[in-house]
C-alpha positions in Angstrom: 122.1 102.8 112.0 123.4 99.8 113.8 122.1 96.4 112.8 121.6 95.7 116.5 119.5 98.8 117.0 117.5 99.9 113.9 115.2 102.8 114.8 111.8 101.7 116.1 112.8 98.0 116.5 114.1 96.6 119.7 115.5 93.3 118.6 116.0 92.0 122.2 112.3 92.5 123.0 111.3 91.0 119.6 113.4 87.9 120.3 111.8 87.4 123.7 108.3 87.8 122.2 109.0 85.3 119.3 110.6 82.8 121.7 107.4 83.0 123.8 104.8 83.0 121.0 106.6 80.9 118.4 109.0 78.6 120.3 111.8 77.3 118.1 111.3 79.7 115.3 114.4 81.8 116.0 117.7 79.8 116.3 120.3 82.6 116.7 120.8 86.3 117.6 118.6 88.7 115.6 119.9 91.4 113.4 117.7 93.8 111.5 117.7 96.7 109.0 115.1 99.2 107.9 113.9 98.6 104.3 113.9 101.8 102.4 111.3 102.9 100.0 108.2 102.1 102.0 105.3 104.5 102.3 104.0 105.5 105.8 104.5 102.3 107.8 108.0 101.1 108.7 109.3 97.8 107.3 112.3 95.9 108.6 114.1 92.8 107.4 115.1 90.7 110.4 117.4 87.6 110.4 118.8 85.0 112.9 121.5 84.0 110.4 119.5 81.1 109.1 116.1 82.5 108.3 114.6 85.9 107.5 111.4 87.7 108.4 109.8 91.1 107.9 108.4 93.3 110.7 105.8 96.0 109.9 105.0 98.8 112.4 103.6 102.3 112.3 105.9 105.2 111.8 107.8 106.6 114.8 105.7 109.1 116.8 102.5 108.2 115.0 99.3 109.6 116.5 96.3 108.1 114.6 96.3 104.4 115.1 93.5 104.0 112.6 95.8 105.3 109.8 98.4 102.6 110.5 96.3 99.6 111.5 98.5 96.6 111.9 95.6 94.3 112.8 94.0 95.2 109.4 97.1 94.5 107.4 97.7 91.2 109.2 94.1 90.2 108.9 94.0 90.6 105.1 97.2 88.7 104.4 96.1 86.0 106.8 92.9 85.7 104.9 94.5 85.7 101.5 97.4 83.4 102.2 95.4 80.2 101.8 94.1 81.5 98.4 96.0 81.7 95.1 96.8 85.4 95.8 100.5 85.7 96.4 101.1 87.2 99.9 103.7 86.6 102.5 102.9 84.0 105.1 101.9 85.8 108.4 103.8 84.8 111.5 102.7 86.9 114.4 100.5 89.9 115.3 101.3 91.8 118.5 99.0 94.6 119.6 100.7 95.1 122.9 102.4 98.5 122.5 104.8 97.7 125.4 106.7 95.3 123.2 108.0 97.7 120.6 106.3 100.9 121.4 103.5 100.3 118.8 101.5 97.4 117.5 103.3 95.4 114.8 103.2 92.1 112.9 105.8 89.7 111.6 105.6 87.9 108.2 107.9 85.7 106.2 110.6 87.4 104.0 109.9 86.9 100.3 112.7 87.2 97.8 111.9 89.5 94.9 112.4 93.0 93.4 109.9 95.9 93.6 110.4 97.7 90.3 109.9 101.4 90.9 111.1 103.1 87.8 111.5 102.6 84.1 115.2 102.6 84.5 115.0 99.7 86.9 112.9 97.8 84.5 115.1 98.4 81.5 117.6 95.7 82.1 114.9 93.1 81.9 114.4 93.9 78.2 111.1 94.5 76.4 109.8 91.0 76.4 110.3 90.3 80.1 109.0 93.8 81.0 105.9 93.2 79.0 105.3 89.8 80.5 105.9 91.1 84.1 103.4 94.0 83.7 100.7 91.7 82.0 101.2 89.3 84.9 100.5 92.2 87.2 97.1 92.5 85.6 96.5 88.8 85.9 97.4 88.8 89.6 94.9 91.7 90.1 92.2 89.6 88.4 93.0 86.8 90.8 92.7 89.1 93.8 89.3 90.4 92.7 88.1 86.9 92.1 88.4 86.0 95.8 85.0 85.7 97.5 85.3 88.0 100.5 82.9 85.9 102.6 84.7 82.6 101.9 88.0 84.3 102.8 86.5 85.5 106.1 86.5 89.1 105.0 82.8 89.8 104.6 83.0 92.6 107.1 86.3 94.0 106.0 84.8 97.2 104.6 81.6 99.2 103.8 81.2 98.8 100.0 77.8 100.7 99.9 78.6 104.2 98.9 82.3 103.4 98.5 83.0 105.7 95.6 81.1 108.7 97.1 83.1 108.3 100.4 86.4 108.0 98.6 85.7 111.2 96.6 84.6 113.1 99.8 87.7 111.8 101.7 90.1 113.1 99.1 88.3 116.4 98.7 88.7 116.8 102.5 92.4 116.0 102.2 92.7 118.7 99.5 91.0 121.3 101.6 93.4 120.6 104.5 96.4 121.5 102.3 95.0 124.4 100.2 97.5 127.3 100.2 97.5 128.3 96.5 95.3 128.4 93.5 95.2 125.2 91.5 93.6 125.7 88.1 91.2 122.8 87.3 91.2 121.0 90.6 87.7 122.0 91.6 86.4 121.3 88.1 88.0 117.8 88.2 86.4 117.1 91.6 83.0 118.4 90.6 83.0 116.4 87.3 83.9 113.2 89.1 81.1 113.9 91.5 78.5 114.5 88.8 79.6 111.4 86.8 79.9 109.0 89.8 79.5 105.5 88.3 77.5 102.6 89.6 79.9 100.1 91.2 80.0 96.4 90.3 79.8 93.8 93.0 82.4 94.6 95.7 85.7 92.7 96.1 88.8 92.9 98.2 90.6 96.0 96.8 94.3 96.6 97.5 94.0 100.4 97.3 97.6 101.1 96.0 98.1 98.4 93.4 101.1 99.0 91.2 104.4 97.5 90.1 106.5 98.7 93.0 104.1 97.2 95.5 104.7 93.7 94.3 107.9 91.5 94.5 108.9 89.9 91.2 111.5 87.1 91.1 112.4 83.7 89.8 113.2 82.5 86.3 109.8 83.4 85.0 109.6 86.8 86.7 106.6 85.7 88.6 104.8 87.9 91.2 105.9 86.3 94.4 104.1 88.6 96.8 101.8 91.6 96.9 102.9 94.1 99.6 101.6 97.2 101.4 98.0 96.3 102.3 97.4 99.3 104.5 94.8 100.8 102.2 93.0 97.6 101.5 89.2 97.2 102.0 86.0 95.9 100.4 85.0 98.2 97.6 84.9 98.8 93.9 87.5 96.7 92.1 87.8 99.1 89.2 89.5 101.6 91.5 92.5 99.2 91.5 92.4 99.0 87.7 92.1 102.8 87.3 95.1 103.3 89.6 97.1 100.7 87.6 96.2 102.5 84.4 97.3 105.8 85.8 100.7 104.4 86.9 101.1 102.9 83.4 100.7 106.3 81.7 103.7 108.5 80.7 103.8 111.7 82.7 105.6 113.6 79.9 108.0 115.2 82.4 111.7 114.2 82.1 113.5 114.0 85.4 110.3 114.1 87.4 110.6 113.4 91.1 107.6 111.1 90.8 107.9 108.6 88.1 105.9 105.8 86.5 107.3 102.7 84.8 105.5 103.5 81.5 108.6 104.5 79.6 110.3 101.2 80.0 110.8 99.4 76.7 108.1 96.8 76.2 105.8 98.2 78.9 102.2 97.7 77.7 100.0 100.8 77.2 97.1 101.4 79.6 94.5 100.4 77.0 96.1 96.9 76.7 96.1 96.4 80.4 92.5 97.5 80.7 91.5 95.1 77.9 93.4 92.2 79.4 91.7 92.8 82.8 88.3 93.0 81.0 88.9 89.7 79.1 90.2 87.8 82.1 87.8 89.1 84.7 84.7 89.3 82.6 83.9 92.7 84.1 82.4 95.6 82.2 85.2 98.3 82.1 83.5 100.7 79.8 83.5 103.3 82.5 87.2 102.9 83.4 88.0 106.5 82.4 86.2 107.7 85.5 88.4 105.5 87.7 91.6 106.5 86.0 90.6 110.2 86.3 89.9 109.6 90.0 93.4 108.1 90.4 94.9 111.2 88.8 92.8 113.4 91.2 93.8 111.3 94.2 97.5 111.5 93.4 97.2 115.3 92.7 95.8 115.7 96.2 98.6 113.6 97.8 101.3 115.5 95.9 99.7 118.8 96.9 99.8 117.7 100.6 103.5 116.9 100.2 104.1 120.3 98.6 102.2 122.1 101.3 104.3 120.4 104.0 107.4 121.3 102.1 106.4 125.0 102.1 106.0 124.8 105.9 109.5 123.3 106.2 108.0 120.0 107.4 109.3 117.9 104.6 112.9 117.9 103.5 114.9 115.9 101.0 115.9 115.5 97.4 113.2 116.3 94.9 110.6 117.7 97.3 111.2 121.3 95.9 109.8 120.1 92.5 106.7 118.2 93.8 104.5 121.3 93.5 105.2 121.6 89.8 103.8 118.1 89.3 100.3 118.8 90.7 99.0 120.7 87.7 100.2 117.9 85.4 98.2 115.4 87.3 95.1 117.6 87.3 95.4 118.1 83.6 95.7 114.4 83.0 92.6 113.8 85.1 90.6 116.4 83.1 91.8 115.1 79.8 91.0 111.5 80.7 87.4 112.5 81.6 87.0 114.5 78.4 88.2 111.7 76.2 86.2 109.1 78.1 
């Protein structure tokens, strides 16, 4: 990949657009690189030699624009930037597909590290790791404390019936990738449906809140920015908490192709994270087991989709051959979580 021609990003066209829309922002020739490790949308670091920015656009050859809504991502970080929630400063939204072949937006580059594995966290040591993860909870409390109406996000989602729609959505995703028997998956889905909780007042939810979707940096290991807002909406805040609890739980599978940070020395247990959230937010979390079980179900469905595409030869790469073995583990964790309450 040439720094002058990263795939999906025409730097000459980007420079022309920025010079027109943000005169004086760019002071030299642009170079760029694709940032690895993103999910579905593509993320690039761009520099003029003096300053740096980030460009986000849908994947190459995307079909469903609603699945990669650049306007939505740009809107939520624009709304949250004036608040205490740490997000990058938005620079520009471009919905003209002629510019780069797809809608995109530009935001400031924020220095920091997204910790994806326990091995990456280990050099911090137990005390710094513990503090960083607890700060992750505190930052989530801050996000959920934002008044959507005051932030201009009153119409950002449809909170009524949110959990029911989420459950039906992921069941539909499961049906689209069924090609083998999965013991317990239908029982898990049915139990979640029968025990659907009553949601608290809606908040802005991130939808994929975990340690590797934030940037940590500075002497105090502060959270400098929350990233990847593509699944954000208005809904039940405890779905974010349940997902965080799930990602803080050991999988019990050495050398798993999908890992959590739970095994890092000093990493707080899910129960402590939940208790801290309850104390600092004032919310009733007595039903959090449902939300954590739902997170296990959702990830089981996602992994089964990856496995299905692998069996069709549509997904290649290291570790994909073992994804299918993980699905029953996630199902079992979901069932156990519901049983234990």
